[in-house]
Backbone of each chain as nested JSON, in Angstrom:
{
  "chains": [
    {"id": "A", "residues": [
      {"number": 1, "name": "UNK", "atoms": {"N": [30.322, 73.164, -27.494], "CA": [30.904, 73.825, -26.508], "C": [31.894, 75.206, -26.526]}},
      {"number": 2, "name": "UNK", "atoms": {"N": [31.306, 75.862, -25.605], "CA": [32.269, 77.555, -25.529], "C": [33.762, 77.374, -25.626]}},
      {"number": 3, "name": "UNK", "atoms": {"N": [34.357, 78.11, -26.193], "CA": [35.876, 77.699, -26.261], "C": [36.306, 78.634, -25.492]}},
      {"number": 4, "name": "UNK", "atoms": {"N": [37.296, 78.754, -24.882], "CA": [37.919, 79.815, -23.69], "C": [38.173, 80.765, -24.324]}},
      {"number": 5, "name": "UNK", "atoms": {"N": [37.782, 82.142, -24.391], "CA": [38.264, 83.013, -25.046], "C": [38.918, 83.659, -23.956]}},
      {"number": 6, "name": "UNK", "atoms": {"N": [40.557, 83.859, -23.7], "CA": [41.038, 84.844, -22.719], "C": [41.664, 86.315, -23.377]}},
      {"number": 7, "name": "UNK", "atoms": {"N": [40.886, 86.918, -22.432], "CA": [41.079, 88.111, -23.112], "C": [42.065, 89.043, -22.573]}},
      {"number": 8, "name": "UNK", "atoms": {"N": [42.885, 88.306, -21.638], "CA": [43.666, 88.978, -20.312], "C": [44.946, 89.717, -21.024]}},
      {"number": 9, "name": "UNK", "atoms": {"N": [45.149, 90.754, -20.622], "CA": [46.235, 91.153, -21.307], "C": [47.247, 92.28, -20.376]}},
      {"number": 10, "name": "UNK", "atoms": {"N": [48.392, 93.273, -20.682], "CA": [48.43, 94.235, -19.941], "C": [48.889, 95.708, -20.471]}},
      {"number": 11, "name": "UNK", "atoms": {"N": [49.294, 96.419, -20.256], "CA": [49.523, 97.504, -20.658], "C": [50.443, 98.188, -21.856]}},
      {"number": 12, "name": "UNK", "atoms": {"N": [50.374, 98.314, -22.716], "CA": [51.542, 99.397, -23.693], "C": [52.674, 99.349, -23.236]}},
      {"number": 13, "name": "UNK", "atoms": {"N": [53.845, 98.907, -23.079], "CA": [55.546, 99.5, -22.138], "C": [55.361, 101.175, -22.953]}},
      {"number": 14, "name": "UNK", "atoms": {"N": [55.614, 101.655, -21.344], "CA": [55.843, 103.07, -21.806], "C": [57.29, 103.141, -21.903]}},
      {"number": 15, "name": "UNK", "atoms": {"N": [57.917, 103.779, -23.208], "CA": [59.059, 104.045, -23.403], "C": [60.12, 105.317, -23.22]}}
    ]},
    {"id": "B", "residues": [
      {"number": 1, "name": "UNK", "atoms": {"N": [62.973, 74.456, -30.762], "CA": [64.441, 74.552, -30.32], "C": [64.995, 73.953, -31.313]}},
      {"number": 2, "name": "UNK", "atoms": {"N": [64.607, 72.759, -32.139], "CA": [64.952, 72.536, -33.898], "C": [65.269, 73.622, -34.55]}},
      {"number": 3, "name": "UNK", "atoms": {"N": [63.581, 74.287, -34.665], "CA": [63.589, 75.496, -35.733], "C": [64.155, 76.716, -35.83]}},
      {"number": 4, "name": "UNK", "atoms": {"N": [64.767, 76.915, -34.118], "CA": [65.675, 77.715, -34.283], "C": [67.249, 77.914, -34.126]}},
      {"number": 5, "name": "UNK", "atoms": {"N": [67.206, 76.693, -34.018], "CA": [68.945, 76.087, -33.888], "C": [69.812, 77.174, -34.464]}},
      {"number": 6, "name": "UNK", "atoms": {"N": [70.49, 77.811, -33.619], "CA": [71.878, 79.212, -34.169], "C": [72.3, 78.226, -34.791]}},
      {"number": 7, "name": "UNK", "atoms": {"N": [73.293, 76.779, -34.932], "CA": [74.418, 76.515, -34.828], "C": [73.629, 76.09, -36.881]}},
      {"number": 8, "name": "UNK", "atoms": {"N": [72.229, 75.855, -36.762], "CA": [72.562, 76.095, -38.33], "C": [71.985, 77.658, -39.04]}},
      {"number": 9, "name": "UNK", "atoms": {"N": [73.043, 78.029, -40.024], "CA": [72.768, 79.353, -40.703], "C": [71.028, 79.484, -41.43]}},
      {"number": 10, "name": "UNK", "atoms": {"N": [70.384, 78.567, -42.386], "CA": [69.81, 78.726, -42.852], "C": [68.333, 78.033, -41.694]}},
      {"number": 11, "name": "UNK", "atoms": {"N": [67.563, 78.792, -42.795], "CA": [66.197, 78.507, -42.357], "C": [65.74, 76.957, -42.373]}},
      {"number": 12, "name": "UNK", "atoms": {"N": [65.209, 76.306, -41.073], "CA": [64.379, 74.679, -41.665], "C": [63.64, 74.794, -41.485]}},
      {"number": 13, "name": "UNK", "atoms": {"N": [62.97, 74.668, -42.917], "CA": [61.259, 74.566, -43.233], "C": [60.752, 73.643, -42.24]}},
      {"number": 14, "name": "UNK", "atoms": {"N": [61.58, 72.671, -42.674], "CA": [60.699, 71.043, -41.966], "C": [59.949, 71.259, -40.963]}},
      {"number": 15, "name": "UNK", "atoms": {"N": [61.472, 71.731, -40.044], "CA": [60.64, 71.782, -38.577], "C": [59.988, 73.848, -38.276]}},
      {"number": 16, "name": "UNK", "atoms": {"N": [59.635, 74.072, -38.74], "CA": [58.713, 75.348, -38.709], "C": [57.826, 75.006, -39.313]}},
      {"number": 17, "name": "UNK", "atoms": {"N": [57.027, 73.962, -39.942], "CA": [56.206, 73.424, -40.702], "C": [55.498, 72.414, -39.605]}},
      {"number": 18, "name": "UNK", "atoms": {"N": [56.491, 71.582, -38.734], "CA": [56.485, 70.638, -37.642], "C": [55.133, 71.619, -36.636]}},
      {"number": 19, "name": "UNK", "atoms": {"N": [56.888, 72.713, -36.017], "CA": [55.931, 73.5, -35.094], "C": [54.908, 74.02, -35.571]}},
      {"number": 20, "name": "UNK", "atoms": {"N": [54.702, 74.364, -36.415], "CA": [53.192, 75.033, -36.786], "C": [52.16, 73.95, -36.693]}},
      {"number": 21, "name": "UNK", "atoms": {"N": [52.521, 72.741, -37.118], "CA": [51.319, 71.773, -36.908], "C": [51.447, 71.717, -35.495]}},
      {"number": 22, "name": "UNK", "atoms": {"N": [52.482, 71.61, -34.407], "CA": [51.704, 71.015, -33.341], "C": [51.408, 72.374, -32.616]}},
      {"number": 23, "name": "UNK", "atoms": {"N": [51.015, 73.288, -33.09], "CA": [50.624, 74.772, -32.249], "C": [49.235, 74.426, -32.973]}},
      {"number": 24, "name": "UNK", "atoms": {"N": [49.042, 74.408, -34.073], "CA": [47.523, 73.907, -34.361], "C": [46.615, 72.716, -34.014]}},
      {"number": 25, "name": "UNK", "atoms": {"N": [47.439, 72.045, -33.581], "CA": [47.049, 70.483, -32.925], "C": [46.744, 70.759, -31.497]}},
      {"number": 26, "name": "UNK", "atoms": {"N": [47.108, 71.574, -31.167], "CA": [46.884, 72.011, -29.105], "C": [46.324, 73.32, -29.193]}},
      {"number": 27, "name": "UNK", "atoms": {"N": [45.376, 73.482, -28.173], "CA": [44.582, 74.572, -28.04], "C": [45.672, 75.14, -26.93]}},
      {"number": 28, "name": "UNK", "atoms": {"N": [46.126, 74.38, -26.172], "CA": [46.826, 75.315, -25.108], "C": [48.317, 75.77, -25.533]}},
      {"number": 29, "name": "UNK", "atoms": {"N": [48.473, 75.051, -26.611], "CA": [50.106, 75.465, -26.91], "C": [49.793, 76.557, -28.15]}},
      {"number": 30, "name": "UNK", "atoms": {"N": [48.456, 77.294, -28.449], "CA": [48.318, 78.377, -29.272], "C": [48.665, 79.404, -28.377]}},
      {"number": 31, "name": "UNK", "atoms": {"N": [48.299, 79.344, -26.854], "CA": [48.575, 80.821, -26.474], "C": [49.992, 80.708, -25.652]}},
      {"number": 32, "name": "UNK", "atoms": {"N": [50.799, 79.417, -25.333], "CA": [51.908, 79.35, -24.802], "C": [52.998, 79.762, -26.363]}},
      {"number": 33, "name": "UNK", "atoms": {"N": [52.438, 79.08, -27.426], "CA": [53.578, 79.232, -28.408], "C": [54.065, 80.442, -28.366]}},
      {"number": 34, "name": "UNK", "atoms": {"N": [53.256, 82.318, -28.311], "CA": [54.12, 83.209, -28.237], "C": [55.193, 83.456, -27.446]}},
      {"number": 35, "name": "UNK", "atoms": {"N": [54.698, 82.484, -26.195], "CA": [55.641, 83.198, -25.459], "C": [57.272, 82.689, -25.511]}},
      {"number": 36, "name": "UNK", "atoms": {"N": [56.793, 81.454, -26.163], "CA": [58.484, 80.644, -26.114], "C": [58.877, 81.191, -27.423]}},
      {"number": 37, "name": "UNK", "atoms": {"N": [58.256, 81.936, -28.59], "CA": [58.955, 82.206, -29.72], "C": [59.404, 83.796, -29.243]}},
      {"number": 38, "name": "UNK", "atoms": {"N": [58.456, 84.705, -27.91], "CA": [59.442, 86.062, -27.57], "C": [60.49, 85.579, -26.83]}},
      {"number": 39, "name": "UNK", "atoms": {"N": [60.385, 84.476, -25.944], "CA": [61.908, 84.159, -25.322], "C": [62.872, 84.048, -26.258]}},
      {"number": 40, "name": "UNK", "atoms": {"N": [62.744, 83.47, -27.418], "CA": [64.12, 82.814, -28.677], "C": [64.122, 83.93, -29.0]}},
      {"number": 41, "name": "UNK", "atoms": {"N": [63.39, 84.976, -29.739], "CA": [63.267, 86.059, -29.929], "C": [64.667, 87.309, -28.893]}},
      {"number": 42, "name": "UNK", "atoms": {"N": [64.595, 87.306, -28.046], "CA": [65.195, 88.2, -27.124], "C": [66.295, 87.087, -27.013]}},
      {"number": 43, "name": "UNK", "atoms": {"N": [66.857, 86.059, -27.6], "CA": [68.022, 85.476, -27.679], "C": [69.247, 86.255, -27.798]}},
      {"number": 44, "name": "UNK", "atoms": {"N": [70.195, 85.667, -27.252], "CA": [71.215, 87.133, -28.001], "C": [72.383, 85.95, -28.678]}},
      {"number": 45, "name": "UNK", "atoms": {"N": [71.576, 85.477, -28.839], "CA": [72.649, 84.819, -30.453], "C": [71.606, 85.008, -31.392]}},
      {"number": 46, "name": "UNK", "atoms": {"N": [72.653, 86.181, -31.985], "CA": [71.9, 86.385, -33.827], "C": [70.783, 85.604, -34.355]}},
      {"number": 47, "name": "UNK", "atoms": {"N": [71.688, 84.6, -34.575], "CA": [70.885, 83.76, -35.395], "C": [69.644, 83.126, -35.177]}},
      {"number": 48, "name": "UNK", "atoms": {"N": [69.736, 82.761, -33.548], "CA": [68.317, 82.383, -32.676], "C": [67.452, 83.303, -32.717]}},
      {"number": 49, "name": "UNK", "atoms": {"N": [67.837, 84.336, -32.784], "CA": [66.628, 85.485, -32.856], "C": [65.987, 85.609, -33.883]}},
      {"number": 50, "name": "UNK", "atoms": {"N": [67.025, 85.61, -35.393], "CA": [67.067, 85.66, -36.572], "C": [65.605, 84.515, -37.027]}},
      {"number": 51, "name": "UNK", "atoms": {"N": [65.802, 83.409, -36.476], "CA": [65.61, 82.166, -36.96], "C": [63.828, 82.528, -36.341]}},
      {"number": 52, "name": "UNK", "atoms": {"N": [63.858, 82.428, -34.884], "CA": [62.651, 83.025, -34.49], "C": [61.417, 83.51, -34.816]}},
      {"number": 53, "name": "UNK", "atoms": {"N": [62.156, 84.607, -35.374], "CA": [61.202, 85.738, -35.945], "C": [60.47, 85.328, -37.144]}},
      {"number": 54, "name": "UNK", "atoms": {"N": [61.357, 84.354, -37.949], "CA": [60.679, 83.705, -38.731], "C": [59.831, 82.854, -38.807]}},
      {"number": 55, "name": "UNK", "atoms": {"N": [60.328, 81.856, -37.561], "CA": [58.946, 81.357, -36.803], "C": [58.067, 82.126, -36.57]}},
      {"number": 56, "name": "UNK", "atoms": {"N": [57.915, 83.017, -36.188], "CA": [56.823, 83.772, -35.619], "C": [55.919, 84.109, -37.136]}},
      {"number": 57, "name": "UNK", "atoms": {"N": [56.687, 84.743, -38.192], "CA": [55.964, 85.251, -39.05], "C": [55.019, 84.392, -39.52]}},
      {"number": 58, "name": "UNK", "atoms": {"N": [55.867, 83.012, -39.772], "CA": [55.218, 81.61, -40.632], "C": [53.814, 81.598, -40.091]}},
      {"number": 59, "name": "UNK", "atoms": {"N": [54.448, 81.411, -38.345], "CA": [53.116, 81.151, -37.469], "C": [52.348, 81.507, -38.056]}},
      {"number": 60, "name": "UNK", "atoms": {"N": [52.192, 83.033, -37.618], "CA": [51.342, 84.131, -37.321], "C": [49.868, 83.775, -38.77]}},
      {"number": 61, "name": "UNK", "atoms": {"N": [50.592, 83.256, -40.021], "CA": [50.028, 83.199, -41.571], "C": [49.775, 81.566, -41.223]}},
      {"number": 62, "name": "UNK", "atoms": {"N": [49.658, 80.687, -40.024], "CA": [49.455, 79.243, -40.418], "C": [48.766, 78.972, -38.98]}},
      {"number": 63, "name": "UNK", "atoms": {"N": [48.929, 79.661, -38.018], "CA": [48.237, 78.55, -36.459], "C": [47.085, 79.348, -35.99]}},
      {"number": 64, "name": "UNK", "atoms": {"N": [46.262, 79.809, -36.689], "CA": [44.849, 79.515, -36.287], "C": [44.386, 81.345, -35.531]}},
      {"number": 65, "name": "UNK", "atoms": {"N": [43.539, 81.467, -34.857], "CA": [43.02, 82.505, -34.294], "C": [43.458, 82.724, -33.482]}},
      {"number": 66, "name": "UNK", "atoms": {"N": [43.699, 81.714, -32.248], "CA": [44.06, 81.675, -31.15], "C": [45.377, 82.047, -30.773]}},
      {"number": 67, "name": "UNK", "atoms": {"N": [46.199, 81.552, -31.681], "CA": [47.684, 82.041, -31.978], "C": [47.588, 83.649, -32.535]}},
      {"number": 68, "name": "UNK", "atoms": {"N": [47.335, 83.754, -33.302], "CA": [46.622, 85.518, -34.306], "C": [46.656, 86.487, -32.777]}},
      {"number": 69, "name": "UNK", "atoms": {"N": [45.534, 86.493, -31.715], "CA": [44.965, 87.094, -30.682], "C": [46.384, 87.332, -29.852]}},
      {"number": 70, "name": "UNK", "atoms": {"N": [46.785, 85.799, -29.374], "CA": [48.04, 86.225, -28.356], "C": [48.997, 87.197, -29.092]}},
      {"number": 71, "name": "UNK", "atoms": {"N": [49.393, 87.123, -30.606], "CA": [50.421, 88.095, -30.703], "C": [50.308, 89.721, -30.927]}},
      {"number": 72, "name": "UNK", "atoms": {"N": [48.629, 89.363, -31.118], "CA": [47.959, 91.113, -31.008], "C": [48.099, 91.664, -29.892]}},
      {"number": 73, "name": "UNK", "atoms": {"N": [48.368, 90.783, -29.149], "CA": [48.146, 91.804, -27.384], "C": [49.488, 92.835, -27.411]}},
      {"number": 74, "name": "UNK", "atoms": {"N": [49.184, 93.562, -26.05], "CA": [50.314, 94.477, -25.492], "C": [51.461, 93.112, -24.707]}},
      {"number": 75, "name": "UNK", "atoms": {"N": [50.92, 92.393, -23.97], "CA": [51.788, 91.179, -23.028], "C": [52.956, 90.492, -24.536]}},
      {"number": 76, "name": "UNK", "atoms": {"N": [52.621, 90.465, -25.522], "CA": [53.473, 89.895, -26.57], "C": [53.78, 91.084, -27.148]}},
      {"number": 77, "name": "UNK", "atoms": {"N": [53.342, 91.907, -27.539], "CA": [53.852, 93.323, -28.363], "C": [55.551, 94.129, -27.812]}},
      {"number": 78, "name": "UNK", "atoms": {"N": [54.803, 93.928, -26.162], "CA": [55.815, 94.711, -25.439], "C": [57.025, 93.742, -25.535]}},
      {"number": 79, "name": "UNK", "atoms": {"N": [56.998, 92.718, -25.627], "CA": [58.486, 91.391, -25.809], "C": [59.184, 91.858, -26.577]}},
      {"number": 80, "name": "UNK", "atoms": {"N": [58.529, 92.9, -27.937], "CA": [59.034, 92.869, -29.137], "C": [59.884, 94.112, -29.063]}},
      {"number": 81, "name": "UNK", "atoms": {"N": [58.783, 95.232, -28.339], "CA": [59.484, 96.536, -28.379], "C": [60.445, 96.824, -27.407]}},
      {"number": 82, "name": "UNK", "atoms": {"N": [60.586, 95.536, -26.374], "CA": [61.59, 95.565, -25.413], "C": [63.052, 95.614, -26.379]}},
      {"number": 83, "name": "UNK", "atoms": {"N": [62.775, 94.649, -27.238], "CA": [64.095, 94.697, -28.578], "C": [64.282, 95.251, -28.69]}},
      {"number": 84, "name": "UNK", "atoms": {"N": [63.64, 96.471, -28.865], "CA": [63.842, 97.99, -30.192], "C": [63.917, 98.809, -29.265]}},
      {"number": 85, "name": "UNK", "atoms": {"N": [63.735, 99.194, -27.68], "CA": [64.113, 100.709, -26.761], "C": [65.474, 99.828, -26.264]}},
      {"number": 86, "name": "UNK", "atoms": {"N": [66.596, 100.828, -26.235], "CA": [67.366, 101.027, -25.425], "C": [67.167, 100.907, -23.892]}},
      {"number": 87, "name": "UNK", "atoms": {"N": [65.458, 101.452, -23.572], "CA": [65.648, 101.791, -22.438], "C": [65.248, 100.133, -21.709]}},
      {"number": 88, "name": "UNK", "atoms": {"N": [65.501, 99.636, -22.654], "CA": [65.312, 98.108, -22.325], "C": [66.368, 97.111, -22.74]}},
      {"number": 89, "name": "UNK", "atoms": {"N": [66.204, 96.072, -24.092], "CA": [67.39, 95.702, -24.526], "C": [67.786, 95.952, -25.941]}},
      {"number": 90, "name": "UNK", "atoms": {"N": [67.351, 97.347, -26.158], "CA": [67.899, 97.802, -27.636], "C": [69.202, 97.901, -27.69]}},
      {"number": 91, "name": "UNK", "atoms": {"N": [70.347, 98.513, -26.839], "CA": [71.14, 98.315, -26.881], "C": [72.085, 96.631, -27.387]}},
      {"number": 92, "name": "UNK", "atoms": {"N": [71.373, 96.06, -26.617], "CA": [72.2, 94.944, -26.675], "C": [72.186, 94.167, -28.355]}},
      {"number": 93, "name": "UNK", "atoms": {"N": [70.966, 94.13, -29.298], "CA": [70.097, 93.529, -29.863], "C": [71.297, 94.219, -31.407]}},
      {"number": 94, "name": "UNK", "atoms": {"N": [71.381, 93.391, -32.653], "CA": [71.983, 94.201, -33.658], "C": [71.183, 94.822, -34.539]}},
      {"number": 95, "name": "UNK", "atoms": {"N": [71.268, 95.755, -34.985], "CA": [70.491, 96.357, -36.008], "C": [69.687, 95.239, -37.319]}},
      {"number": 96, "name": "UNK", "atoms": {"N": [70.778, 94.104, -37.525], "CA": [69.766, 93.714, -38.125], "C": [68.797, 92.778, -37.479]}},
      {"number": 97, "name": "UNK", "atoms": {"N": [68.43, 92.325, -36.192], "CA": [67.137, 91.46, -35.236], "C": [66.2, 93.019, -35.206]}},
      {"number": 98, "name": "UNK", "atoms": {"N": [66.636, 94.233, -35.092], "CA": [65.593, 94.793, -34.997], "C": [65.597, 95.542, -36.143]}},
      {"number": 99, "name": "UNK", "atoms": {"N": [65.449, 95.676, -36.762], "CA": [65.163, 95.707, -38.478], "C": [63.973, 94.786, -38.788]}},
      {"number": 100, "name": "UNK", "atoms": {"N": [64.401, 93.898, -38.646], "CA": [63.385, 92.162, -38.854], "C": [62.069, 92.375, -37.389]}},
      {"number": 101, "name": "UNK", "atoms": {"N": [62.634, 92.84, -36.747], "CA": [61.476, 93.072, -35.665], "C": [60.124, 94.068, -36.268]}},
      {"number": 102, "name": "UNK", "atoms": {"N": [61.103, 94.854, -36.849], "CA": [60.435, 96.861, -37.497], "C": [59.49, 95.531, -38.57]}},
      {"number": 103, "name": "UNK", "atoms": {"N": [60.037, 95.298, -39.211], "CA": [59.521, 94.861, -40.823], "C": [58.299, 94.332, -40.897]}},
      {"number": 104, "name": "UNK", "atoms": {"N": [58.477, 93.047, -39.018], "CA": [57.379, 92.031, -39.27], "C": [56.444, 92.791, -38.482]}},
      {"number": 105, "name": "UNK", "atoms": {"N": [56.364, 93.663, -37.554], "CA": [55.094, 94.481, -36.981], "C": [55.154, 95.48, -38.117]}},
      {"number": 106, "name": "UNK", "atoms": {"N": [55.557, 96.414, -39.2], "CA": [54.929, 97.125, -39.826], "C": [53.919, 96.176, -40.692]}},
      {"number": 107, "name": "UNK", "atoms": {"N": [54.384, 95.147, -40.86], "CA": [53.747, 94.026, -42.101], "C": [52.377, 94.031, -41.025]}},
      {"number": 108, "name": "UNK", "atoms": {"N": [52.416, 93.874, -39.951], "CA": [51.083, 93.287, -39.337], "C": [49.947, 94.473, -39.195]}},
      {"number": 109, "name": "UNK", "atoms": {"N": [51.022, 95.818, -39.231], "CA": [49.852, 96.792, -39.411], "C": [49.421, 96.683, -40.645]}},
      {"number": 110, "name": "UNK", "atoms": {"N": [50.071, 96.197, -41.635], "CA": [49.317, 96.103, -42.957], "C": [48.32, 95.084, -43.364]}},
      {"number": 111, "name": "UNK", "atoms": {"N": [48.571, 93.966, -42.559], "CA": [47.866, 92.783, -43.182], "C": [46.738, 92.919, -42.064]}},
      {"number": 112, "name": "UNK", "atoms": {"N": [46.641, 93.633, -40.677], "CA": [45.636, 93.081, -39.563], "C": [45.213, 94.766, -39.585]}},
      {"number": 113, "name": "UNK", "atoms": {"N": [44.756, 95.646, -40.019], "CA": [44.434, 96.819, -39.187], "C": [43.718, 97.104, -38.746]}},
      {"number": 114, "name": "UNK", "atoms": {"N": [42.736, 95.935, -38.397], "CA": [42.093, 95.289, -37.623], "C": [42.309, 95.649, -36.043]}},
      {"number": 115, "name": "UNK", "atoms": {"N": [43.607, 95.115, -35.792], "CA": [44.058, 95.067, -34.728], "C": [44.838, 96.358, -33.919]}},
      {"number": 116, "name": "UNK", "atoms": {"N": [43.929, 96.825, -33.266], "CA": [44.101, 98.324, -32.788], "C": [45.515, 98.335, -32.164]}},
      {"number": 117, "name": "UNK", "atoms": {"N": [45.556, 97.161, -31.145], "CA": [47.019, 97.217, -30.264], "C": [48.121, 97.025, -30.84]}},
      {"number": 118, "name": "UNK", "atoms": {"N": [48.08, 96.724, -31.862], "CA": [49.663, 96.34, -33.088], "C": [49.708, 97.634, -33.249]}},
      {"number": 119, "name": "UNK", "atoms": {"N": [48.778, 98.309, -34.407], "CA": [48.669, 99.924, -34.21], "C": [49.163, 101.283, -33.536]}},
      {"number": 120, "name": "UNK", "atoms": {"N": [48.209, 100.611, -32.4], "CA": [49.435, 101.983, -31.17], "C": [50.349, 101.368, -30.837]}},
      {"number": 121, "name": "UNK", "atoms": {"N": [50.899, 100.248, -31.008], "CA": [52.453, 100.014, -30.238], "C": [52.938, 100.431, -31.522]}},
      {"number": 122, "name": "UNK", "atoms": {"N": [52.756, 100.41, -32.863], "CA": [53.616, 100.757, -33.975], "C": [53.61, 102.032, -33.715]}},
      {"number": 123, "name": "UNK", "atoms": {"N": [52.717, 103.169, -33.685], "CA": [52.808, 104.708, -33.584], "C": [53.269, 105.197, -32.59]}},
      {"number": 124, "name": "UNK", "atoms": {"N": [53.988, 104.152, -31.286], "CA": [54.185, 104.494, -30.303], "C": [55.556, 104.87, -30.394]}},
      {"number": 125, "name": "UNK", "atoms": {"N": [56.126, 103.376, -31.689], "CA": [57.535, 103.572, -31.408], "C": [58.116, 104.532, -32.439]}},
      {"number": 126, "name": "UNK", "atoms": {"N": [57.364, 104.727, -33.495], "CA": [56.99, 105.576, -34.364], "C": [57.107, 107.007, -34.129]}},
      {"number": 127, "name": "UNK", "atoms": {"N": [56.366, 107.675, -32.713], "CA": [56.504, 108.621, -31.812], "C": [57.568, 108.737, -31.324]}},
      {"number": 128, "name": "UNK", "atoms": {"N": [58.138, 107.656, -30.577], "CA": [59.454, 107.957, -30.02], "C": [60.672, 107.489, -30.731]}},
      {"number": 129, "name": "UNK", "atoms": {"N": [60.695, 107.905, -32.08], "CA": [61.795, 107.831, -32.989], "C": [62.654, 106.702, -32.96]}},
      {"number": 130, "name": "UNK", "atoms": {"N": [62.292, 105.649, -32.605], "CA": [62.666, 104.453, -32.665], "C": [62.516, 103.697, -33.886]}},
      {"number": 131, "name": "UNK", "atoms": {"N": [61.099, 103.991, -34.82], "CA": [61.322, 103.54, -36.016], "C": [61.153, 104.643, -36.655]}},
      {"number": 132, "name": "UNK", "atoms": {"N": [61.885, 104.943, -37.713], "CA": [62.229, 105.807, -38.867], "C": [61.144, 106.126, -39.85]}},
      {"number": 133, "name": "UNK", "atoms": {"N": [61.599, 104.94, -40.54], "CA": [60.803, 104.997, -42.095], "C": [60.089, 103.7, -42.275]}}
    ]}
  ]
}
């Protein structure tokens, strides 16, 4: 079974 | 909650191990666990934040690839950055908690050099003068 690989992410916080 | 109980000053290693085991036992929890820990790390109670950071440190070395992939994302790293930056929550956290967060992030740049996002986040903190040495 293909394991679900979640690559979603957000941008680096702008400090 | 037990592993980060602020009323107990010393680490509860048995509970921390049980938490790691639960994260390892179920796929869903290994992507959810970092969010739970981020919430605890941002606790106004210093002891709870410090306990949560110890659980985080333990999990990263014991909870497998899915957990590892989650903490190496900006989605999680940003929560640590908010603890450090005055622009976000930095003024509310003690130096003790903040130096612990920096210590952990630095160790990840050393242990996981392949994780570009961890390196980018740490470089940004240095550039902004939030991380000194």
